[in-house]
C-alpha positions as CSV (number, residue, x, y, z in Angstrom):
1,M,-8.9,1.8,-61.3
2,R,-5.9,-0.5,-61.2
3,P,-6.0,-4.0,-62.6
4,T,-6.7,-6.7,-59.9
5,K,-3.4,-8.0,-58.4
6,L,-3.0,-11.3,-56.6
7,P,0.1,-13.0,-55.3
8,S,1.8,-14.7,-58.3
9,P,1.0,-18.4,-58.3
10,R,3.5,-21.1,-59.2
11,A,1.8,-22.9,-62.1
12,R,2.8,-25.5,-64.6
13,R,1.2,-26.7,-67.8
14,E,0.1,-30.3,-67.8
15,P,-1.1,-32.5,-70.7
16,A,-4.8,-32.0,-70.0
17,T,-4.3,-28.2,-69.7
18,L,-4.6,-28.5,-66.0
19,A,-2.5,-26.0,-64.0
20,V,-1.5,-26.5,-60.4
21,V,-1.3,-23.3,-58.4
22,D,0.1,-22.9,-54.9
23,Q,-2.1,-22.8,-51.8
24,G,-1.3,-19.2,-50.8
25,W,-2.5,-17.8,-54.1
26,R,-5.6,-19.9,-53.9
27,D,-6.3,-18.7,-50.4
28,A,-6.0,-15.1,-51.6
29,L,-8.4,-15.7,-54.4
30,Q,-10.8,-17.5,-52.1
31,S,-10.8,-14.3,-49.9
32,R,-11.8,-12.3,-52.9
33,F,-14.7,-14.8,-53.6
34,R,-16.0,-14.4,-50.1
35,E,-15.9,-10.7,-50.5
36,A,-17.6,-10.8,-53.9
37,T,-20.4,-13.2,-52.8
38,G,-21.0,-11.4,-49.6
39,Q,-21.2,-7.9,-51.1
40,T,-24.6,-6.5,-52.1
41,P,-24.9,-4.4,-55.2
42,Q,-24.6,-0.6,-54.7
43,A,-27.0,1.8,-56.5
44,T,-28.3,-1.1,-58.6
45,R,-30.2,-0.9,-61.9
46,S,-32.0,-3.6,-63.7
47,A,-33.0,-4.4,-67.3
48,C,-34.9,-7.2,-69.1
49,Y,-34.2,-8.7,-72.5
50,R,-35.8,-11.4,-74.5
51,I,-33.3,-13.8,-76.1
52,G,-35.3,-16.4,-78.1
53,D,-38.0,-17.6,-75.7
54,A,-36.0,-16.7,-72.6
55,L,-36.4,-13.5,-70.6
56,V,-33.1,-12.4,-69.1
57,E,-33.2,-10.0,-66.1
58,I,-29.9,-8.3,-65.3
59,V,-29.5,-6.6,-61.9
60,S,-26.2,-4.8,-61.7
61,D,-24.2,-2.1,-60.1
62,H,-21.6,-2.3,-62.9
63,L,-23.1,0.3,-65.3
64,Q,-20.7,-0.5,-68.1
65,L,-22.3,-4.0,-68.4
66,L,-25.8,-2.5,-68.6
67,A,-24.6,0.1,-71.1
68,E,-23.0,-2.6,-73.3
69,F,-26.2,-4.7,-73.2
70,E,-28.2,-1.7,-74.1
71,T,-25.9,-0.9,-77.1
72,F,-26.0,-4.4,-78.6
73,Y,-29.4,-5.8,-77.4
74,G,-31.5,-2.7,-77.0
75,D,-34.0,-4.0,-79.6
76,C,-34.5,-7.1,-77.4
77,A,-35.5,-5.0,-74.3
78,E,-38.7,-6.0,-72.5
79,A,-40.6,-4.0,-70.0
80,S,-40.9,-6.8,-67.5
81,T,-40.3,-10.6,-67.1
82,A,-44.0,-11.3,-66.4
83,Q,-44.6,-13.3,-69.6
84,A,-41.8,-15.8,-70.2
85,S,-41.5,-19.5,-70.9
86,C,-38.0,-19.3,-69.5
87,H,-36.7,-16.8,-67.0
88,L,-33.0,-16.3,-66.2
89,R,-31.8,-13.8,-63.6
90,V,-28.3,-12.5,-63.5
91,T,-26.9,-10.4,-60.6
92,A,-23.6,-8.6,-61.4
93,V,-21.7,-7.0,-58.5
94,Q,-18.4,-5.2,-58.9
95,V,-16.1,-6.0,-56.0
96,R,-15.2,-2.7,-54.3
97,G,-11.7,-1.3,-55.2
98,S,-11.1,-3.9,-57.9
99,Q,-11.8,-4.8,-61.5
100,L,-13.5,-8.1,-60.4
101,L,-17.1,-8.6,-61.4
102,A,-19.1,-11.3,-59.6
103,L,-21.9,-12.9,-61.8
104,T,-24.6,-15.0,-60.1
105,F,-27.1,-16.8,-62.3
106,S,-30.5,-18.2,-61.1
107,G,-32.6,-20.3,-63.3
108,T,-32.8,-23.9,-64.5
109,G,-31.3,-26.0,-67.2
110,F,-27.7,-24.9,-67.5
111,K,-24.4,-26.6,-66.6
112,D,-21.1,-25.2,-65.3
113,L,-20.5,-21.7,-66.6
114,L,-16.9,-22.6,-67.6
115,D,-18.2,-25.5,-69.7
116,I,-20.1,-22.8,-71.7
117,A,-16.9,-20.7,-72.1
118,L,-14.4,-23.5,-72.8
119,G,-15.6,-25.0,-76.1
120,P,-13.7,-24.2,-79.3
121,Y,-16.5,-22.0,-80.7
122,R,-16.8,-19.7,-77.7
123,F,-15.8,-16.2,-76.9
124,L,-12.4,-17.3,-75.5
125,R,-11.5,-18.9,-78.8
126,G,-7.9,-17.9,-79.6
127,Q,-7.3,-16.7,-76.0
128,P,-4.3,-18.7,-74.5
129,F,-5.4,-20.1,-71.1
130,V,-4.9,-23.0,-68.8
131,V,-7.4,-24.5,-66.4
132,A,-6.7,-24.9,-62.7
133,T,-8.6,-26.1,-59.7
134,G,-10.4,-23.2,-58.0
135,P,-10.2,-21.6,-54.5
136,G,-12.9,-23.8,-53.1
137,P,-14.7,-27.1,-53.7
138,G,-16.4,-27.2,-57.1
139,W,-14.5,-24.1,-58.4
140,R,-12.3,-23.9,-61.5
141,L,-10.0,-21.2,-62.8
142,L,-9.0,-20.0,-66.2
143,L,-5.5,-18.5,-66.1
144,N,-3.6,-16.6,-68.7
145,A,-1.3,-19.2,-70.2
146,N,1.4,-16.7,-70.9
147,A,1.1,-15.0,-67.4
148,P,-0.4,-17.4,-64.9
149,D,-0.5,-14.8,-62.2
150,R,-3.3,-13.1,-64.2
151,F,-6.6,-15.1,-64.0
152,L,-9.4,-14.5,-66.4
153,V,-12.4,-16.3,-64.8
154,A,-13.1,-18.4,-61.8
155,S,-16.4,-20.2,-61.5
156,D,-18.6,-22.9,-59.9
157,T,-21.8,-24.0,-61.5
158,R,-23.8,-20.7,-61.0
159,T,-21.3,-18.0,-59.9
160,A,-18.4,-16.6,-61.9
161,L,-15.8,-14.1,-60.8
162,V,-14.6,-12.3,-63.9
163,N,-11.4,-10.2,-64.1
164,L,-12.4,-7.3,-66.2
165,A,-8.8,-6.3,-66.7
166,E,-8.0,-9.6,-68.6
167,I,-11.1,-10.8,-70.5
168,P,-11.8,-9.9,-74.1
169,G,-14.3,-7.3,-75.0
170,E,-18.0,-8.2,-74.7
171,F,-17.1,-11.3,-72.7
172,V,-19.6,-10.8,-70.0
173,S,-22.6,-10.0,-72.3
174,D,-21.6,-12.9,-74.5
175,C,-21.5,-15.2,-71.5
176,I,-25.0,-14.0,-70.4
177,V,-26.5,-14.5,-73.9
178,S,-24.8,-18.0,-74.2
179,V,-26.4,-19.1,-70.9
180,A,-29.8,-17.8,-72.1
181,Q,-29.3,-19.9,-75.3
182,H,-28.2,-22.9,-73.3
183,V,-31.3,-23.2,-71.2
184,Q,-33.6,-23.3,-74.3
185,S,-33.4,-26.9,-75.4
186,D,-36.5,-26.5,-77.6
187,V,-35.0,-23.6,-79.6
188,L,-32.4,-24.2,-82.3
189,F,-29.8,-21.3,-82.5
190,M,-27.7,-21.0,-85.5
191,H,-25.4,-18.5,-87.2
192,A,-27.8,-17.0,-89.8
193,A,-29.8,-13.9,-90.6
194,S,-33.6,-14.0,-90.5
195,V,-36.2,-11.8,-92.2
196,G,-39.9,-11.7,-92.9
197,V,-41.7,-10.9,-96.1
198,D,-45.5,-10.7,-96.1
199,G,-45.7,-12.5,-92.8
200,A,-43.5,-15.5,-93.8
201,G,-40.1,-16.0,-92.3
202,A,-36.8,-16.9,-94.0
203,L,-33.3,-17.9,-93.1
204,L,-30.3,-16.4,-94.8
205,L,-27.5,-18.9,-94.5
206,G,-23.9,-18.5,-95.6
207,A,-20.3,-18.6,-94.5
208,S,-18.7,-15.7,-92.6
209,H,-18.8,-12.5,-94.7
210,A,-21.1,-14.1,-97.2
211,G,-23.5,-11.1,-97.0
212,K,-26.1,-12.3,-94.6
213,S,-26.2,-9.0,-92.6
214,T,-26.1,-6.9,-95.8
215,N,-29.0,-8.7,-97.5
216,A,-31.1,-8.8,-94.3
217,L,-30.7,-5.0,-94.0
218,A,-31.3,-4.5,-97.7
219,L,-34.6,-6.4,-97.3
220,A,-35.5,-4.2,-94.4
221,L,-34.7,-1.2,-96.5
222,R,-37.3,-2.5,-99.0
223,G,-39.9,-2.4,-96.2
224,N,-39.7,-6.0,-95.0
225,T,-39.3,-7.4,-91.5
226,F,-35.8,-7.6,-89.9
227,L,-35.6,-10.5,-87.3
228,G,-31.8,-10.7,-86.9
229,D,-28.5,-10.7,-88.7
230,D,-26.2,-12.6,-86.4
231,V,-28.2,-15.3,-84.6
232,A,-31.3,-17.0,-85.8
233,A,-33.6,-18.8,-83.3
234,V,-36.0,-21.5,-84.5
235,R,-38.8,-22.7,-82.2
236,L,-38.6,-26.4,-83.1
237,A,-42.1,-27.5,-82.0
238,T,-43.9,-24.9,-84.1
239,R,-41.2,-24.1,-86.8
240,E,-41.4,-20.4,-86.0
241,I,-38.5,-18.0,-86.4
242,L,-38.0,-15.9,-83.3
243,P,-36.7,-12.3,-83.5
244,V,-33.2,-11.9,-82.0
245,P,-32.4,-8.4,-83.3
246,K,-28.9,-7.7,-82.1
247,S,-27.7,-4.2,-83.2
248,A,-26.2,-4.2,-86.6
249,G,-22.5,-3.3,-87.3
250,L,-22.4,-1.3,-90.5
251,R,-19.2,-1.4,-92.5
252,E,-18.2,0.8,-95.4
253,G,-19.8,-0.2,-98.7
254,P,-22.8,0.4,-101.0
255,L,-25.4,-0.4,-98.4
256,M,-23.8,1.9,-95.9
257,R,-24.0,4.7,-98.4
258,Q,-27.7,4.0,-98.9
259,L,-28.3,4.0,-95.1
260,E,-26.2,7.1,-94.4
261,A,-29.1,9.5,-94.3
262,R,-31.0,7.3,-91.9
263,L,-27.9,6.7,-89.8
264,Q,-27.5,10.5,-89.2
265,G,-30.9,10.7,-87.6
266,V,-30.5,7.9,-85.1
267,R,-28.1,7.2,-82.2
268,H,-25.2,5.0,-83.1
269,V,-21.6,4.3,-81.9
270,R,-18.5,3.5,-83.9
271,L,-16.7,0.4,-82.5
272,P,-14.2,-2.1,-83.8
273,G,-15.6,-5.5,-84.8
274,R,-14.2,-8.8,-83.7
275,D,-12.0,-8.7,-86.9
276,G,-10.8,-5.2,-85.9
277,V,-12.6,-3.4,-88.7
278,P,-14.5,-0.3,-87.5
279,R,-18.3,-0.5,-87.6
280,D,-21.2,1.8,-86.9
281,V,-23.2,-0.1,-84.3
282,V,-26.9,0.9,-84.5
283,R,-30.2,-0.6,-83.4
284,V,-32.1,-1.8,-86.5
285,G,-35.3,-0.8,-84.7
286,D,-34.1,2.8,-84.9
287,L,-33.2,2.5,-88.6
288,F,-36.4,0.7,-89.5
289,P,-39.1,1.2,-86.9
290,A,-41.7,-0.6,-88.9
291,S,-39.6,-3.7,-89.2
292,K,-40.2,-4.9,-85.6
293,S,-42.1,-8.2,-85.4
294,G,-43.0,-11.1,-83.2
295,P,-42.4,-14.8,-84.2
296,L,-43.2,-15.7,-87.8
297,P,-43.9,-19.0,-89.4
298,L,-40.6,-20.2,-91.0
299,R,-41.2,-21.0,-94.7
300,F,-37.9,-20.3,-96.7
301,A,-34.2,-20.7,-96.5
302,F,-31.7,-19.0,-98.8
303,V,-28.1,-20.3,-99.0
304,L,-25.8,-17.4,-100.1
305,G,-23.0,-18.3,-102.4
306,G,-20.3,-16.3,-104.1
307,L,-20.5,-12.9,-105.7
308,T,-21.0,-13.6,-109.4
309,G,-22.2,-10.1,-110.5
310,I,-25.6,-11.4,-111.6
311,A,-28.1,-12.4,-109.0
312,R,-29.6,-15.8,-109.6
313,I,-31.8,-18.0,-107.3
314,T,-32.1,-21.7,-107.8
315,A,-34.2,-24.2,-105.9
316,F,-32.4,-27.1,-104.1
317,N,-33.2,-29.9,-101.7
318,P,-30.6,-30.2,-98.8
319,G,-29.5,-33.7,-97.9
320,Y,-27.0,-35.6,-95.8
321,A,-24.2,-34.7,-98.3
322,D,-24.7,-31.0,-97.3
323,L,-24.1,-31.5,-93.6
324,M,-20.4,-30.5,-93.6
325,R,-21.2,-27.5,-95.8
326,L,-24.0,-26.5,-93.4
327,R,-21.7,-26.9,-90.4
328,G,-19.4,-24.2,-91.7
329,M,-22.5,-21.9,-92.0
330,V,-24.5,-22.4,-88.9
331,V,-22.0,-22.8,-86.1
332,I,-22.2,-19.8,-83.7
333,D,-19.0,-18.6,-82.0
334,T,-20.8,-17.9,-78.7
335,N,-23.4,-20.7,-78.7
336,P,-22.8,-23.2,-75.9
337,V,-24.3,-26.1,-77.9
338,W,-21.7,-26.2,-80.7
339,G,-18.2,-27.7,-80.3
340,Q,-18.6,-29.8,-77.1
341,S,-18.2,-33.1,-79.0
342,A,-18.4,-34.4,-82.6
343,G,-21.5,-36.5,-81.7
344,R,-23.3,-33.5,-80.2
345,D,-22.4,-31.4,-83.3
346,L,-23.8,-34.1,-85.5
347,M,-27.1,-34.2,-83.6
348,E,-27.4,-30.4,-83.9
349,L,-26.6,-30.5,-87.6
350,L,-29.3,-33.2,-88.1
351,K,-31.8,-30.8,-86.4
352,V,-30.8,-28.1,-88.9
353,L,-31.2,-30.5,-91.8
354,D,-34.6,-31.5,-90.4
355,V,-35.7,-27.9,-90.2
356,L,-34.5,-27.1,-93.8
357,R,-36.3,-30.1,-95.2
358,D,-39.6,-28.5,-94.1
359,L,-38.7,-25.3,-96.0
360,R,-38.5,-24.1,-99.6
361,C,-34.7,-23.9,-100.0
362,Y,-32.7,-21.9,-102.6
363,L,-29.1,-21.4,-103.6
364,V,-28.3,-17.7,-104.2
365,D,-25.7,-16.3,-106.5
366,L,-25.0,-12.8,-105.4
367,G,-25.4,-9.8,-107.7
368,T,-25.7,-6.2,-106.5
369,V,-27.2,-5.8,-103.0
370,E,-30.4,-4.3,-104.5
371,E,-30.9,-6.9,-107.1
372,T,-30.2,-9.8,-104.7
373,A,-32.6,-8.5,-102.1
374,R,-35.3,-7.9,-104.8
375,Q,-35.0,-11.5,-106.1
376,I,-35.2,-12.9,-102.6
377,E,-38.3,-10.8,-101.9
378,E,-39.9,-11.8,-105.2
379,T,-39.2,-15.5,-104.7
380,M,-40.9,-15.4,-101.3
381,R,-43.9,-13.6,-102.7
382,A,-44.3,-15.9,-105.6
């Protein structure tokens, strides 16, 4: 299938990253929109996933999207959307003879889809683009800044037309998950791992590559509950940690060698990570079937520090002086809440601090994976 071609627009870069494109090109794109929104899915399939407290129903004739969601969020799959405090429906239709995918969202509580994609911590971070007025009232475009005749996304509030030939990998599934996060104002999403020991939940916080995923999996290997290693979801009203078990990406290392025998017996796929390093992507529910759990009361938080060679855990009380340090740990690249404004980020950080003050918090010097996981487990049981 050839990449989608449209007449080349004449576009210029303006100070507010606003591009002006000629009417002929806009008319051609508008025709594509009419075709996309008027087309019914062919040979559709559907699937349901729980993201925090939201049930997301995906109805699509684009099988690659369904396969991608199954690969990364298979452990979040639900049989139906009958029981949900929040329900989001996504219809994905591939425009015939093109690489355009039309996404239509139905639900309540979210803003313009491009507002979700445009913040500095989103899935388009690092992608050069300019914004242009769209093909119809209320529509906006994202154009490739280096080649303005190639558009990435066009959207109004609830419908997006995505150019599959131009967007980064996992863009569509990231967009769907971000919208699901956005509609849950009573759930705090942060970049953290989460585990359970003897029925009590814990957050594992740390900067990128601090060992959150490794230690969460090491605790699961010891027979404890795995709730998630990428995104942690805290139900604010009840201080419960919700499972968001995205598939794990296993890199080469000591833990990978310990899991090698388990990995051979379950389905997995080798894919490059966002940093380009190859990983074995596997459902944690397949590796550790007994680790599945519902929400757990959140009782502990462990802030992972540097690798010292000797595991050591020290109690500490987080305060306002720790806000900037926490910001570097808990901001999520694909979360629509972070990065919209400094004031909004501060409010979210105060929510994080408020949650942590209700917990028993510890600083962790990292030793070996086995020793660090053992000390975290013993601290929670004590």
